[in-house]
C-alpha positions in Angstrom: 138.8 119.0 104.3 136.8 119.3 107.4 136.2 116.0 109.3 132.6 115.2 109.9 131.5 115.1 113.6 129.1 112.9 115.4 126.2 114.3 117.5 125.3 112.0 120.4 122.1 112.8 122.2 121.5 111.5 125.6 118.4 113.1 126.8 119.2 116.8 126.9 123.0 116.3 126.9 124.9 116.7 123.6 128.4 115.1 123.8 129.7 116.3 120.5 128.2 118.8 118.1 128.0 118.3 114.4 129.2 120.9 111.9 126.4 119.9 109.5 123.3 118.1 110.7 121.9 115.3 108.6 118.5 116.1 107.3 115.7 114.0 108.7 112.3 113.5 107.2 109.2 111.9 108.6 105.7 111.7 107.3 103.4 114.3 108.7 100.2 113.3 110.5 96.8 113.8 108.9 96.2 114.5 105.2 99.4 115.9 103.6 99.9 115.9 99.9 103.4 116.3 98.6 104.1 120.0 98.8 105.5 120.0 95.3 102.1 118.9 94.1 100.0 121.4 96.0 98.6 124.5 94.3 100.8 127.6 94.8 98.1 129.4 96.9 97.8 126.4 99.2 101.5 126.3 99.8 101.9 129.9 100.6 98.7 130.5 102.5 98.8 134.1 101.4 95.8 134.2 99.1 92.7 135.2 101.1 89.8 132.7 100.9 86.4 133.8 99.8 83.0 132.3 100.3 82.3 130.3 97.1 79.2 128.4 98.1 76.7 129.6 100.7 79.2 129.7 103.6 80.0 126.0 103.2 82.9 126.3 100.8 85.8 128.8 100.8 88.0 129.2 97.8 91.4 130.6 96.9 92.6 130.7 93.3 93.3 127.0 93.1 91.8 125.4 96.3 88.2 124.9 97.3 87.8 124.0 101.0 84.3 122.5 101.6 85.3 120.5 104.7 83.6 120.4 108.1 79.9 120.7 107.0 78.9 117.5 108.8 76.1 116.3 106.5 74.9 119.7 105.3 76.7 119.4 102.0 76.1 116.2 100.0 77.2 117.3 96.6 80.1 119.2 95.0 79.1 122.7 93.8 80.3 124.3 90.6 83.6 126.2 91.0 86.0 128.1 88.8 87.9 125.9 86.3 91.1 127.0 88.1 90.3 124.8 91.2 92.7 121.9 91.3 92.5 121.0 95.0 89.2 120.0 96.7 88.9 119.5 100.4 85.7 117.6 101.2 86.5 116.0 104.5 84.4 115.8 107.7 81.1 116.0 105.7 79.5 112.7 106.8 79.4 111.7 103.1 78.2 108.1 102.9 78.4 107.3 99.2 79.6 108.4 95.8 76.6 107.2 93.7 78.1 107.6 90.2 80.8 109.3 88.1 78.7 112.5 87.8 79.4 113.2 91.5 82.6 115.0 90.4 81.2 116.5 87.2 81.8 120.0 88.5 85.5 119.5 89.3 86.9 117.4 86.5 90.2 119.2 86.5 91.2 118.2 90.1 94.8 117.2 90.8 94.3 116.7 94.6 91.3 115.5 96.5 90.7 115.0 100.2 87.7 112.8 101.2 89.1 111.9 104.6 87.0 111.5 107.7 83.7 111.0 106.1 81.4 108.0 106.5 81.9 106.6 103.0 80.6 103.0 102.7 79.7 102.7 99.1 81.7 103.8 96.0 80.2 103.3 92.6 82.4 101.4 90.1 83.0 104.5 88.1 83.3 106.9 91.0 86.6 108.6 89.9 86.4 108.0 86.1 86.0 111.7 85.3 89.0 112.7 87.5 91.6 111.6 84.9 94.2 114.1 86.1 94.0 113.2 89.8 97.4 112.8 91.4 96.7 112.8 95.1 93.8 111.2 97.0 93.1 111.1 100.7 90.6 108.5 101.9 91.6 108.4 105.6 89.1 107.2 108.2 86.3 105.9 106.0 84.7 102.5 106.9 85.3 100.9 103.6 86.2 97.2 103.2 88.4 96.2 100.3 85.5 95.2 98.0 83.9 98.6 98.4 87.2 100.5 98.1 88.2 99.0 94.8 87.5 102.2 92.7 90.2 103.9 94.8 92.8 101.5 93.4 91.7 102.0 89.8 92.8 105.5 89.2 95.7 105.2 86.7 97.0 108.8 87.1 97.3 108.6 90.9 100.7 109.4 92.4 99.9 109.6 96.1 97.3 107.7 98.1 96.5 108.0 101.8 94.3 105.2 103.0 94.8 105.4 106.8 92.4 104.0 109.4 90.4 101.9 107.1 88.8 98.4 107.2 90.5 96.6 104.4 91.3 93.5 106.5 93.6 91.6 104.1 94.9 92.2 100.6 95.0 89.2 98.3 98.6 88.3 97.3 98.0 89.4 93.7 96.0 92.5 94.5 98.4 95.1 93.0 99.1 92.8 90.1 95.4 93.4 89.2 95.5 97.0 90.3 99.1 98.1 89.3 98.6 101.9 89.6 101.5 102.7 87.2 102.2 106.3 88.5 101.9 105.6 92.3 104.9 106.9 94.2 103.5 107.3 97.8 101.2 104.8 99.6 100.1 105.2 103.2 98.2 102.2 104.6 98.5 103.1 108.3 96.1 101.1 110.5 94.2 99.8 107.5 94.8 96.1 107.1 95.7 93.1 109.3 98.6 91.0 108.2 100.6 89.1 110.8 103.0 88.0 108.1 103.6 90.7 105.6 104.9 89.7 102.2 106.4 92.7 100.7 106.1 91.2 97.2 102.5 92.3 97.4 103.7 95.8 96.4 106.2 94.7 93.8 103.8 95.4 90.8 103.9 99.1 91.8 106.8 100.1 89.5 107.3 103.7 90.7 106.6 103.2 94.5 109.1 105.4 96.5 107.4 105.8 99.9 105.5 103.1 101.7 103.9 103.5 105.2 102.6 100.3 106.9 102.4 101.5 110.5 100.0 100.0 113.1 98.9 97.0 111.1 99.7 94.2 113.7 102.6 92.9 111.5 104.8 90.3 113.2 107.0 89.1 110.3 108.2 90.8 107.2 109.1 88.7 104.1 110.6 89.8 100.8 111.8 87.9 97.8 111.9 90.6 95.1 114.0 93.7 94.7 112.4 97.1 95.3 114.7 99.3 93.3 112.5 102.4 93.5 111.7 102.4 97.2 113.4 105.1 99.2 111.3 105.3 102.4 109.7 102.4 104.4 107.7 102.9 107.6 107.0 99.7 109.6 106.6 101.4 113.0 104.1 100.5 115.7 103.7 96.8 114.8 104.8 93.6 116.5 107.9 92.8 114.4 110.3 90.5 116.3 113.0 90.1 113.6 114.9 92.8 111.7 113.5 92.6 108.1 115.5 90.6 105.6 117.4 92.9 103.3 119.6 90.5 101.3 119.1 87.9 98.7 122.1 86.1 97.3 124.3 88.9 98.7 122.3 91.4 96.8 120.2 94.2 98.4 116.5 93.8 98.2 116.2 97.6 98.9 119.2 99.1 97.1 117.9 102.7 97.2 116.2 102.7 100.5 117.3 105.9 102.4 115.1 105.8 105.5 113.7 102.9 107.5 111.4 103.5 110.5 111.0 100.5 112.8 110.0 102.4 115.9 107.7 100.7 118.5 108.3 97.1 117.6 109.8 94.1 119.4 113.1 93.8 117.6 116.0 92.4 119.8 118.9 92.6 117.4 119.9 93.4 113.9 120.3 90.9 111.1 123.9 89.7 110.8 123.7 90.1 107.0 122.4 93.6 106.3 122.3 94.9 102.7 121.2 98.5 102.8 123.8 100.4 100.7 121.8 103.7 100.5 120.3 103.8 104.0 120.8 107.2 105.7 118.3 107.2 108.5 117.5 104.3 110.8 114.9 104.6 113.5 114.7 101.8 116.2 113.1 103.7 119.1 111.1 101.7 121.7 112.3 98.2 120.7 113.9 95.6 122.9 117.5 95.8 121.9 119.5 95.2 125.1 123.0 94.4 123.7 124.7 96.7 121.2 127.5 94.5 119.9 130.8 95.6 118.3 130.4 96.9 114.7 126.6 96.6 114.9 126.3 99.8 112.8 129.6 99.5 110.9 130.3 101.1 107.6 130.5 97.6 106.0 126.8 97.0 106.9 125.7 100.7 106.6 128.0 102.6 104.2 125.8 105.7 104.0 124.2 105.7 107.5 124.1 109.3 108.9 121.3 109.1 111.6 120.6 106.4 114.1 117.8 106.8 116.8 117.6 104.2 119.5 115.6 106.1 122.1 113.5 104.8 125.0 114.1 101.1 124.7 111.3 99.0 126.2 113.9 97.1 128.3 117.0 98.5 129.8 120.1 98.4 127.7 122.7 96.1 129.3 125.8 96.5 127.2 127.2 98.7 124.5 130.3 96.9 123.2 133.5 98.5 121.9 132.9 100.3 118.6 129.2 99.4 118.5 128.5 102.7 116.7 131.9 103.1 115.0 130.9 104.4 111.6 132.8 107.4 110.1 129.8 108.6 108.2 127.5 108.6 111.2 126.5 112.2 112.2 123.7 111.9 114.6 123.1 109.2 117.3 120.2 109.5 119.8 120.2 107.3 122.9 117.8 109.5 124.8 115.5 108.2 127.6 117.5 105.0 128.2 118.9 105.7 131.7 122.4 105.0 130.5 125.6 105.6 132.5 128.7 106.6 130.6 131.0 106.8 133.7 133.9 106.5 133.5 134.2 108.9 130.6 136.8 106.8 128.6 133.9 104.5 127.8 132.6 107.1 125.3 135.9 106.8 123.3 135.6 103.0 123.4 132.1 102.9 122.1 132.4 105.9 119.7 136.1 105.9 118.5 135.3 108.0 115.5 134.3 111.0 117.6 137.1 113.6 117.1 138.8 114.9 120.2 
């Protein structure tokens, strides 16, 4: 049996190399449907696109790209029945007047309406898209009342609603709009909630990936268990306290594998952490100054493989003995923290699990 090794990254210096690097995943910027859902020709990029509507739309076997027409195309042309992915972004589209708007593409699985000027959606806007699995509505000036049809698509599995103007969700919003198939929800820079009650999302029974970056959140509350959630992004907020993860000694997020808390104001970790499945923890650019003994111990983090604590907003003052002592930890990044590890024995004190 080969002992696992720990990779410690201090800027460009690697103290110990790992025999098998832990995989890391992060949500890509922009509109990005799950690759498993994309049509094959869109994944490979090998099928040549042909003009399929007057130089304003270009089609492959399953994808129609009508983006970037900036007001010159205000309707959806008729395409082959094989088209399952429509890109209709950057078209200065202001409204979807009725359900007939999508009459020419009723077989869509994926739809990108991002970066338009949508302000009005008819109540039945998406009714004819009864197979739709992915919808991108990024960067449209819709408030919650105008955006309601977006949250009434029962087949939807992935929704990107970044850079919107929702303001605030009522506490029972998703109880009224449960979206039974939704697995991925991205609400980056869309609503304003100083106190985030995670129970808002509990009526989404299949939710696996939730991104709430850049929403001015200061405090995170949670009272219900999220058994399906595997990825949570709370980066670029104003969070002061590490989110509560336990209730009656039971994990509120028993299957969470990745937690992104980059660019917040967190000073320390909760003494009572219940994250039994967490593999990746990102705490870059917070204000942790003291890394205490057993802070990332196997008792608190039994599956933790990757820790990133780069570029703290304030200088790190102390790293106590065995602060990062966890036998399953494979990658630790302390880059851009102006740390001094002289004399060298301090490395063995802080990281006793590093093999000689």
